N, C-alpha and C positions, 0 to 999 in steps of 0.2 A: 745431512742435507746434500753435501757434495756427492755422496754415494748414490743418493736417489736420483740426482740430476744425471749422473753417469749412466745409471741403469736405463733411463729414458733417452738420453742423448745418443748413445751408440745405435740403438735400434732405429731411431729417427733418421740418423745419417744414412744407415744401410737402406732403409725404406725409400729415402729421397733419391739415392743412387738408382735403385730398381725402377722407380717411377720415371725418373729422368731418362733412363735408358729406354724404357718402354715408349716414351713420347718420341724420342729420336728414331726408334725402330719403326714407328708408324702405327702403333696400337691405338684403338679407338675406345671411347667410353670410359676413360680413366677418371674423369671428373664426375661421372654419374655415380649414384650410390652403389650400384652393383660392381663398379670398378673400385671405388674407394673402400668399400667394406673389406675387400680381400686384403688390401694393404693394412687396414686398421687391425684386423685380427692377427695378421703377421707381426705387426709391431707389438701387439699385446703378448703374443707367444714369446718373442725375443726378450721383451722387458722382464717377463715373469721368469724365464729360464735363467737370465742373467742374475736376477734377484735370488732365485732358489739355489743356484750353483755357486754364486759368488765370483763368477768369471765375467770379465768385461770382454765384449766382442772385439773392441778395437785395442787388443793387447796381444802379447805373444801367445798367451794361453787360448785366445779365441780365434786364431788364424784358421784352423780347420773348420770351425763352425761358420765363419764368414764364407769360406770356400764352398761349403755345402749349400748354404742359403743362396749364394749367387748361382751355383750350378742348377738349382731347381727353379730359378726365376729368369735370369738374363737370357739363356739360350731359347727358352720357350717364348719369352717376350719378343725376341728378335724374329723368330719364325712366324709368330702370330702377326707381327707388324708387316711382314712381307708375304702373307698368305694371298692366294689368288682370289678367294671369295671375300667380299666386304664383311660378311657375317663372321668369318673366321678371324678377322682382325680385332674383334671385340676382346678387350683385355680380360673380361670376366670369364672367357672361355678357357683360360689357363688357371682357373680357380683351384682345380684338383691338384695339379702339380705344385702350385704355389703353396697351398695349405699343407699338403703332405710334406713338402720339403721343410717348411717351417716347423711343423709339429714333430717330425721325427728327429730333426736337428736338436730341438729342445729336449727330446727324450734322451738322446745319447749324451747331451750336455749335463743333464741332472742325474743320470743314473749312478754315477760314482758316489753320490751323496749317501748311498746306502751301505757304505763300508766295503769290505773286501769282496763280498759276493756281487755287489753292484759294479765294482771296478773290474772284476773278472768277466762279468757279463758284457761290460762295455768294451773290454779288450777283444771280445769275439764279434760283437755287433758292429763296432766301428769299421773294421776292414771290410766286412760284408756290405755295409751300407755305402762305403766309398766305392766298392766294386759295382754295386747295383747302380749307383749314381752315374759313374763314368760310362758304363755300358749303355744305360738308358739314354743319357744325354748325347753320348757319342753317336749312337745309331740314329737318334732323332735328327741330329745335325747333318749326318751323312745323307739321310733321306731328303732333307731340305736341299742340300747341295746338288742332289740328283734331279729332284722334281720341282724344286722351288715352291713348295707348298707344305702345309701341315700334313702330318701322317694320316693316311686313309686306312680304315680298318680292313678294307678289301684286300690290301696288299699284305695283310698278315696271314691270309688263307694259304697262299703258296708257301709261306714260311712253315706253317704247320703240316703241310702236305708234302714237303720236299723230302728228298732222300740224300744220303751223303754225297753221291756222285753229282747230283744237280747242285747241291750247296757248294761243293768245291769248284764246279765250273763257274758258278755265279761269282764266287770270291775271286777267282783267277781273272775273269773277264771284266767285272765291274770295279773291283778294288785293286787287283794286282797283287802278286805274291809278296813283293818287296814292301808295298804299302801296308798290306795286311799284317806282316810281321813287325813293321814299325809301329803300327797301331797297338798291336798286342804288347810289344815291349814298353810303349808309353803307358799303357794301362797298368802293367805290372809295376812300373816305376812310380806312378802316381799313387796306386794303392799302397805299395810298400813304403814309399816315402812319407806320405801323410800319416799312415798308421804308425810308423816308427817315430815320427815327429811327435804325434799326439801322445802315444803311450810312453814316450821318453820324457814328457814334461813332468816336473815335480810340483804338481798342483796340490796345495794343502786344503783339502775339502773340509777340514774341521774348523777352519776359520772363515767367517763370513757365511752368507747364504742362509737358507732355512731348510732344515730337515723335513719338517711337516709340509712346508710349501713345495719342496721337491717331490714329496710323496703324492700329494694331490695333483700336482702338475704332471707327474709321470703317468698317473692313471688317465688323466684327460688327454695327454698327448698320444698315449697308446691307442685309445679308442678312436681319436680323430685320425691318426695315421692309418689305422686299419681301414677306416671308412674311405678315406680319400685316395689311398694307394690303389684301391680297386677301381677307381674311376680316372686314374692317371695313366699316362703312357709309361710302359707298354702293356700293363695288366689289362686295362680297359679294352685295348685293341685285340689282345689275345682272347679275351672272353667273347668279344663280338665275333671274331673269326671262328672260334669254337662253336658258337651258336649256329653259324652258317653251316659248318660241317655236320653238326648234329641234325640239322634240318635235312641234309642230304641222306643221313642215315635213316631218318624217319621215312623218307621217300622209299628207301630200300625195303623197309619193313612192310609198307602197304603194297609193295610191288606184287607179291604173291596173290593177294586178293584181287588186284586189278586184272591179272592174267586170267583168273577164273571167270571173270565177268566179260572177257574180251569177245566181241562179236566180229567175225571175219567173213568178208565177202570177196570172192575172186572175180576180177573183171572179165577174164577170158576163160574161166573154168580151171585155170592152172596158173601158178605164179611164174615169173620170169627171172632168170638169173641176173642178179644185180650186184654191182661192186661199189662200195662207198670208200673212197680214199680220203683220209683226214690228214691234211698237212699241218705244219707247225710254224707259227710266227712268220708267215709269208706275207709280204707287203706287195700288192699288185703294181704299185708305182715303180717298183724295181724290176718289173718283168715286161719285156718288150711285147709279149703276146697281149698284154693289157694296156701298156703305155708305149705307143709306137714311137714316141720321141725320146725314149730312154737311150742314153749314150752307148750302152753295150747290149748286145743281144744275149741276155742271160737265160733266155728260154728258146733256144733254137728249135727244139722239137715241138713245143707248144705253139710257137709262132707259125710253124709249117702246118700243124694240125688245124689251126684256125681257118685255113683255107678249105679244109675238108668239110663236105656237106653233112657228115655224120656228127660233127662237133658243134657245140653251142657255147660260146664264151660270154660270160656276164661281166660287163665293164662297170657295173654299179653294184657289186656285191660287197656286203659289209658283215662284220662279226657282230653278234648281239652283245658281246662283252669283250673286254681286253685281256681276259685271263682264261686259261684252259678249262679249269674245273667248272666255272660258271657258264662257259659256252657249252660244253658237252652235256651238262644237265638239261639244256634246252634242245640242242641239236639232235640228240639221240632219242628224245621223248616227245610226247604229245603236248608238252608245255611250251609256250612261246610268249613273247612280249605283248601279243595282241589279243590272245584268247583268255588271258587272266585266269588260267587254270592253275590250281595248287597241286601239292604233292599227291593228294588223293586221286588225281587224274592220271598219274604217271603210268604210261605204257611205252615201252621202247620199240625201236625198229627190230631188234632181235626177237622180242616177244611176238610182234606182228608176223615176221617171217616164219618163225617156228609154228605159230598157230595156223599158218597157211600151208604147212607141210614142207617147208624149205629146209635144206641142210645149211645150218648157220655156222659161220667161221669168224673168229676174232683173231686177227694176226697183228701183232704189235711190236714195235721197237721202243715203246714208252715204258717208263716205270709205272707200276700200278699203284698210284698214290691215293686219289680221292675215292671215297667210299662208293659213290653213285656209279662212277665209270666201272669200277671193279665189279659191282653188282650186276651191271648190264653185261659186261664181258663174260661173267661166269654163267650167264644164261645161255650162251652160245653152245652148240653141240660140240664144237672143237675150238680150243683156245691154244694158240701157238705164240710163244714169246721168243724173241731173238736171244741167242746165247749171251752175246756181249750187249746186254740191253743198254739203250741210249747211245750205242756206237754207230757204226756205218749202216745206213739204211739199205745197202745192197744185201744185207742178211735177209731182208724181207723176200727177195727173189728165191732164196733157197727154201723158205717156208711155204711159198705158194705151190711148190711142186707136190705138196702133200694132198692138194685138193683133187678129187677125181674129175676126169674130163666129162663124165656123164652125170645127169641129175640137175635139179633146180637148186641153185646155191644163192645164199645171201652172204656176201663177204665184206667184212670191215677191215680195212688196212690202215693202221695208225702209224704214221711216219714221225721221225724226229725232226725232219725238215731243216728249219733254220733256228732251232732252239739254241738259246745262248749256252754255251760259248760257241760262236759260229764256226770257227776254224776246226773245232773238234768234230763237226758234222761231216767233214770232207776228207777223204784219204789223201795223204801226201802225194801219192802216185798220180792221182787225178789232177791235183793242183799243178804238179810239174808238167804233165802232159798237155793240159788245157792252157796253162800259162804261156807256154812256148808258141801257141797259135794266136794269142790275142795281141791286138795292136796296143792296147792300154791295159795295164794290170788292174785286176778287180780287187776290191777290199774283201775281207773275210765274209761279210754278209752276202754280198752279191755272188761270191763264189759258192756259198751254200745254196742260194737260189738256183744257180746254174746246175749244181749237182743234183738237186731235187728234180729238175727238169730231166736230167739224165736217168734218174731212178724211175720217174713216171713213164719215160719212154720204154724202159726195160719191163716194167709191170704191164704196160699196155701190150707190148709184143708178146709176152708170155701168155697173157689172157686170150689174145686173139688166136694164138696157135693151139692152146690147150683147152680152154674152157668155153670160148666163144660166148661171152656174156651178151645179154640183150641190151644192157646199159651200164655205164660207169659214171659216177659223179665224183669229181675231185673238188674239195673245198678246204681252205685252211681254217684252223680254229680261231685265230686272230691275226692281226698284222704286227707290225713292229715299227717303232719310232727310233731313229738312229741316235737320238740323244736321251730320250726318256724310256726306251725299250717299250714295255707294255704295262707299266704300273699304273694304278688308278690315281696316284697323287697328282699327276699333271697330264690330264687327258689331251690327246691330239687325235685327229682323224686318221693319221697314219697307223695308229694302233688297231684300227678296225677296218681299214681298207684291205680287202682280202681277194685272192684269186678264186675263181669258181668256174668250172666248165662241166658240161655234160656230154657224154657220147651215147648215141642211140644207134643200134645196129639197123641194117637194111631190113632184116626180118621183123624187127619190132615196128618199124615205120610202115611196113606192109600191113601188119595186123592192126595198126592204129593210123589210118590215113591222115588224120588231122594233127597227129603228134608234131610233125615238122613245123606246121603253121603255129601251133601253140608255143613250142619251145623257142622258135625263131622270134616270135613277137614278144613273148614274156621276158626273154633274155635281154631285151633292150631297156627294160625297166629296172627299178630298184629291187634288191633282194637282200634279206638278212639271214644268216645261217641258222637261226632258230627255226627256220621253215624247211630245213633239210628233211625232217621227219615226214612231212606231208608230201614233199617232192619225191623222195625215194619211195614212199608208199605208192605214189602214183606210177612211178616207173616200174615197180615190181608188179603192179596190178593187184595190190592187196589193199582192200578197204576195211578199215576197222572203225569202231565207235570213236576213236581218237583222231581219225583223219578228217581233214577239212579241205575240200577242193579249192577254197579261196586262197590257200597258202601253197598250192601245188603248181609249180612252174609248168608241168606237163598238161595242165588242165585249162580248158577254155574259161573257167571261172576264176583263174588267178587274178587277184586284185590287191595290190599293196600301193595305195596312193603315196606319193612322195611326202605329202604333208603329214601323213600318219606314220611313216617309217621312222624307226628309232634304234638306238643302241644303248649300251650300258644298262641293260634291263629296263629300258623305258625312260631313263633319265636324260638322255641326250637326243635331240631331234637331228635327223640326217639331212633335212632340207637345206640347212646352211652349208652343206658340203657339195651340193648339187650344182 
């Protein structure tokens, strides 16, 4: 009788601690059936595993199992209770992590009941499970400390698309090398310590417990663990991110068919040389050319060019998403947030320019990560990548010299701009030279903004002397928040407030007398960078079946009402930021 009470009492105490903690954390719906049943099933798993293994949770033999149960419940309850969305505070939304943690803990707890092979399997599984637990929970808590929200699947896409150089830069800037190695050492100590402690216990599995009960429970826990780990962090988020990436690949597959169907019309009988410069992580609020009240002139060249009648600066430009891959999939194609076109509609600016007979160039200092951008780049007649990719953007100037001074060109220049780690974007010599001229020192981000202004000046000067383009459009992929960077976990408008300007030559304005009026008027309104496709098509004078004058800044038909404007692929309205 005492043993039966012990089997039920220990899980009850552990469940009470978990639910009490969840209440304090701020979780909701704990008293409703959908919240109570999670705890009920967890209590049953613990009671059955204690009965089948003969191990009491609240004993020296059960320390590891209590640790694992708490790891898969308390941190997730804490984050849920502090989530930004009321829906995410619902306790039942951590059902998968709660159930997986309970079921797999029961599995490793009862596995040694099957003799030597069970104990051998347990000695392998336990360290791996502890490692998986610590990495999963640790990364989840780090994400919460950064964004103060539950993990968003969208933030897993950059993880899958990153490269070693970007990953190391992120670790150095966001975590710090000392903290990273401290976390690594802590992880090793926890895995090694708990594994050694557990494997060193002299548990007599022949006494107490139930062999057949353990066998049935093992099968049940294995099936339940397999089911719920797939819907738990991080596996669920990895799967959802992979689905998004596969969707991009699907777009690439239908790309060829769309090109064959492409109908092209030239406005003036021939296309016009056009340059699209894509910036990186630039927030217009940190640029005096767009924010006259900013304490430092981080954009001396652009500020001066704003006075030039050939330039049109957009003070209400926004990114359509806060991450590069999701932005470029719209920016460079006929898809946008407003026309609701899917992958089967995909036609890129490079496709349109090539179909119009233009010589197309893709010049990049970016790593070629996401499938869709790579697919678009590979369609260009010429693809030039910097030698020290993701290094100094001045390398772009060397690559531009390969472009002939004659002919009609469409040129895409992709900068590293203010990509994290900010100080890696700027040569030390430039920091030293500029720093000595400033009244007040700039932080790393503002210095990267100022260096991008310097690079844009260099690109502009080169283009004017060598290629004489009809038009240039500069636009950043997304913005940057100084606290939350540009992750989707904690959205702020700083993540999507971007710089955008257009240069139109005197020759182009002579050919199109109404162009100045259209650009000057439309530049006062709101613009999202998923409309770059239509605007650049308009500037090139290339009309395709994917083009819509409603989304072209150079057209009299441009129309994007503030009430309809949005970001984050239609999920966030921009009206509240106006």
